[in-house]
N, C-alpha and C positions, 0 to 999 in steps of 0.2 A: 504493499499499499504506500509506504514511504517513497519507494522508488517511483511509483506511478505519479504521486504528487510532485516529486522532484522533476520528473519528465515534463509534467504539465507546466510547471513554473518556467522551466527552460524554454519550452515552446512559446509560451506567452512572451517571455523576454525577447526571444528571437524575432517575434512578430512586431515588436515595438520599432518605430522609426529610430534611426541612429541618433538623432538629436534628442530623443527622450531618454536615452540610456545614460548611466553614469559614465563619466569620462574614463578612458583608459589612461595609463601612464603616458603613452605616446601623445595622446590628444592634450592632456594637461600640460605636458612639456611644450608642445607646439603653441598652445595658447599663451603660456607664460613667456616664451621667447619673443613673441610678436607684441605682447601688450605690457610686459612687466620687466623688461631688460634681460631677465634670466629666470630659469626655473629653480628657485631656492627650495630647500626641503620643506620649509614652513608653508610656502605658497602651494606647492604640489599637494601637501596633505589637506589644505583647505579646499582645493579644487576637486580632488578625486571623488568625494561623495556626490558631486553635483553633475547634472546633465549640461549640455552645451549652453542652453539658454540661461540656466541658473548660474553657471560659472561666469558667463559674460556679464550678467546683471550684478553678480558679486563684485566684479572688478570695477564696473561703472559706479557702483553705489559707495565706494570708499570715499569718505569726505575729505575736504581740503585738510591737508596735514601741515601744520605750521609750527611743529615742535623744534625745528632747527632755527635758532635765533639768527637773524640777518646780521651782517657786519655792523660794528658799533658806529661807524661813521654815518650810517643812514639815519641814526637817531637824531643827530643835529647836523644835517647836511650843509656844508659850506659851498660857496661858489668857487670852483677851482679854475675857471677860465682866466688865464693871465690877462690883466687889465693894462691899458695903455700907460697908466701912471706908475706901473711897477718898475722896479729896477731889474736889471738882468738877473741878479741873484734871486730876487723874489719870484721872477717868472720860472727860473729853474727849479726852485723849491716847490712851486705850485704844480709844475709838470711832474716832478718826482712823486709828490703826494698823490696826484691823480693816478699815476701808474700803479702805485702801491695799493690804492683803494680798488682799482680795477682787478688786480690780481686777487685781492681779498674777496671780491665779489665772485670771481670765477671759482675760487676754492669753495666758497659757501654754496654755490650752485651745485657743484659736484657732491658736496656733503648732503645736501637736501635730496638729490636723486638717489644716493646710496641708502639713506636712512628712511626715505619716505614710505609711509604705509599705504599710499595711493599711487603706485607706480604708473598706472595707465594715464593718470592725469599728468604726471611728469613727462611721459612720452608724448602726450598730446601738446603739452606746452612747448616742447622742442619742435614739434611739427609746426605749430603756429608761428614760433619765432623764425622758422625757416620760410614761412609763407609771407609774413609781414616783416621783411628783413630791414634791419638797421645795423650800423657798425659803430663801436666805440672809437674806432680809428678816425672817424669823421666827427662824431658827436662830442668826444672828449669830455664826457660827464657821466661817471658811473651811477650817479643818482638818477639821471634821466633813463639810463639803460635799465636800472632796477625797476623804476616806475612802469616802464613799458612791459617788462617781464611780468609784473604783477597783473597787468591787464590780460595778458595771454593766459596766465595760469588760472585766474579767477573765472575766465570765460571759456576755458579749454574744452569743456564738455557742456557748455551752455547753448546759447543761440547765436548763430553766425551773424545775423543782422545786427544784434546788439554789440557783438565784438567789433564788427566792421565800423559801426558808428563811433565806438570808443577809440578805436585805432586812428580814425581820421581826425580826432581831436587830440591825439597824443603828440606832445611836443617833440619827442624823439623822431617820429615819422615825419612830421612837418619840417623839422630842421634837416634831417637826412636827405630829403627829396626837395629841399630848397623852396618850400612853399611860402616861406617868409618873404621871398623875393617876388611872389606872384601878385601883381597889382594891376588895377584897372588901366588899360591902355598899354601895359607892358607885361603880358602874361608869361609865366614860366610853366612849361608843360611837364616837368619831371613827375610830379605827383599824379597828375591826370593820366599820364601814359602808364605808370605802374599800377594805378588803380584799375585801369581797364585790362591791361595785359596780364598782370601777375596776381592781382587780388580777386578779380571777379570774372570777366568774360573769357579771358584767354586769347591767344593769338588768332587772328583771322576773323574775329567776331565783332570788329568795330572798324571805323575808317579814320583816316587822319583828321577829317573834319570833326569827327566825334571827339578826338583828343583835344583839338583846339577849343571846342565849345565847352568841354568839361573843365579845361584849364580856366576859361573865363568864369565858369560857375564857382570855381574854387578860389577866386581872387579875394584877398582880404583875410583868408583863413590862415592865421599865423600864430606866433608865440612870443612870449617874453622869456628869452633864454636865461636871463639872470634869475628870474623867479621860477623858471621851469613851468610856466603856465601857458595854456592855450589862450589865444586872444583873437576875437572876431573883429577885425578892423573894417567897420562898415563903410567908411569913406573910401577905402581902397577896393571895394567890391564893384564889379561890373554889373550894373543893373539892366543891361540891354537884353534883348530877346536872343535865346540860344536854341539850336536844334541838336538834340542828342538822341541817337538811335531812332530817328524818325519822329520824335516828339518835340514840340516847340513851346517855349515859354520863358519867363524870366526866372530861370532856375538858379538855385543856390545849392550848397552842399547836401542838405537833407533831401532835396528833390532828386539830385543825381543818384544818391544811394538807393532811393525808392525805384528809380528807373532800372538801375542795374540789377536789383534784386527781383524785379518783375520778369526778367528774361530767364529762359531755361539754362542759358550758358553758364551763369554763375554757379548754380547747383551742380552742373555737370563738371566744371573745373575742380571744385572741391572734392566731389566724389571720385573723380579720376585720380587726383593726387593722393587721396586717402587709400584708394585701391593699391597704388604703388607702395604706399607706406605699410600696409597690412597684409596684402595678398600675394601679388606677383608683379614682375616687371612688364607684363603684357596684359593690360586691362581688357576685359571683354566689353566691346563698345555697346552691345545691346543691354547687357546687365548694368553698365554704368549709366546709361540713359534712363533705365527703369528705376534704379536706385536713386538717381538724382531727382526724378519726378517726385518720388516719395519723400525725399529730403525737403524739397521745396514745399510740398503740401503739408509737411510737419511744421511749417513756419521756421524752417532752417534750424531744427533741433539737432545739434551736433551729436548728442548721446544717441539719439534715434538712428542717425546715419552710421555711427560706429557700430552699434549693435547689429544693424542690418548687414553691414559688411562682414562682421565676425560670424553671423549666423548663416551667411551664404555658403552653399556647398563648395564654391571655389576656394574659400578660405581653408576648408578642411581636406581638400583633395590632396592625395599623396604626391601628385606631380608638382604641387605648389609648396611643398615643404623643403626647407633648405635652399630656396632659390633667391632669397634676399640677403644682402650683405650688411652686416652691422656697421654702423658709423663708428668712428673712433670713440666717441663718448659712450655709445651703447656697449661697445666692447669692454671698456674699462669699468663702467658702472656695473655691468652684468657680471664681471669677474667677482666683484666683492659681494654682490647680492646673491650669487650662487651659493655662498657658504654662510649667509646671514651675518656677514662681518659688519660691525658698526663703527669701527675705528680705522681710519685710513689716512694717508698723506694727501689730503684733498687738493692743496695747491699744486703739489707735484703732479697729481693726476691730471689736473687742468692743463699743466704745461706739457705733459705727455700727449694729451689729446691734440694740443697745438702741433707737436712734432709730427703727428700723424695726419695733419692737414685740417683739423677742426678746432679753431680757436673760439671758445664760447664768447658770445656777444660781438663776434667779428667775422661774419660770413665773407666769402671771397668777393661777392658782388651782389647786385640787387636780386638776382635769381636764386641766391642762396646756395646751400650745399646739395650734392646729389641725394636723392631720396632712395635709400636702401639699394644703392646701385653698385654695379661692378666697377664703376669709376673709382671707387675707394681702393681697389686692389690692383697692384701691379707687382712686379718682382721685388722692387726695392721697398715698397710700402708693406708688403707681406712680411719681409724679413724684419723690418722695423717693428711691426706689430708683435711678431713672435718673440723678439728680443725683450720688449717691454713686458710681455706676459710672463716670460720665463723668469726674469729678474724679480718681478712682483711676487710670484709664487714662492721663490726661494728666499724671499725676505732680504734680498741683496740691495746694496746702495745703487741708486740710479744717478745718472749724470747730473740731474738738477738738484740733488740733495739727499740727505739721509733717509733711509726707508725703515727706521726703527718702528714706525707705526704699522708697518706691514707684518709685524710679529703675529698679530691676531689672524691675519689671512694665512700665514704660514702654518700656524698651529691648527687652525680649523681645517685647512685643506689636507694637512697630514693626517689628522684624525679621520677625516672623511675617506681618504684613500685607503687607510688601514681597515676601516669598517665596511667598505664598499663590497658589494657582491659583483664580480665581473663576469660577463659584460653588462648585466642588467642595469646597474646603477650608472654606468658610463653613458647609457642612452639618455639619461636626464641632462647631461651636459652638452650633447651634440644634437643638432637639428636632424641629421641623418647619420648613417653608419660611417665610422671613421675610415680614412684612407690608409692609415698606419696600422700595421699588425701589432696588437697589444699582447700577444701570447708570450709567456715566459719572462715577463718583466716584473720587477718589484713594484709594490703599490705606488710609491712616489714617482718611480720611473714611468709607470703607466699614466699617472695623473699628468705628469709633465708632457708626455706624448699626446695626451688628449688636448691639452691647451695649445700645443704646437701643431696639431693636425690642422690642415687647411679648412676642414669642415667646421672648426670652432669659429671661424670668421663669418659663418652663415647663420641665418635664423629662418 
């Protein structure tokens, strides 16, 4: 009788759709790699009892995590821009202090990503920073960079229309794209062009005339850099009639955003980029269009879109596992999160990310960094990545300073290696099967080989 009941239960379980079943280890690992930097033991244990939808909702539901205190200089921010009446020595001192504060901000950012209890939100914050790019190399104000980061993080899983509105009033964006120079009769098109091409419509979905008229609509939209505040300079605004995407009127910034959000192209661009970020390098155009329509119909609910992408069969397909490349910061943060390490050389890690081509708060250009792309990997960059990983695991000193804080990583990884069941536990570290043969190696040798295996660069 017991065997009969057991058989019935098994049959019922087999009839359930895959999405209704509890996650397998492989599925939990895949979800964690794409949404939480790495599959840590604690996270895997939390996900395993859940089915796909429950697991995704669990990750989305994690609240804003603010337990990592921001750098002290943000409490009483001073203006660091060298002033005309400063002596040479004073200007040099101001520049030095600004560089130190920027380094502190980068280190703090790494610490927050490693310690965060809401990793999906941190990954989405990175995504939005790469969508609405600015660079401290031009802005030269770590406080403004932090303030913009706060907008991205607070809105990271909220509503895109609200984020877009906040970003277009952000002093960092306005200064980075020279909109303080955009005045009636003398328009500057930088912000208008990036708003259309990079933030909303995408290439090919607007004309040069649209750029010119959007620029006119954005005249007077500026900032007070010393106070780090948005300023609407009404006298500098062009009150004339403008035609944008076939609509005509005396448009200003809010009108422009309404027009851009009313088209299907904006939702399609965001959906396309998030597909690249979460699923594969080759988005399905039909699915992207359908998901984008649902995203727009949800009033641009970002959480809704992320859940829809993660619930899609394409996300879980075997052929789409291990096909994305970790960015430098994902690689480093994931290494520490893999072992639930909470103490790390954060500033050094920020510097190491820079040596691998990703300087936080300083993307290479307005288009940002590659999204989960093979552009991150070549022969020299792979060797550099592997060297950094090896030295971190061994607790060795790195070029940029002492790695005494890596002791916790060394001890936890050594304990994990000794307790691991091979090859089963190794599967939790790699997106797909390793290239390297692990047979006959001692535990720490095998662990080292896992991190040096090219597959560790993938997610």
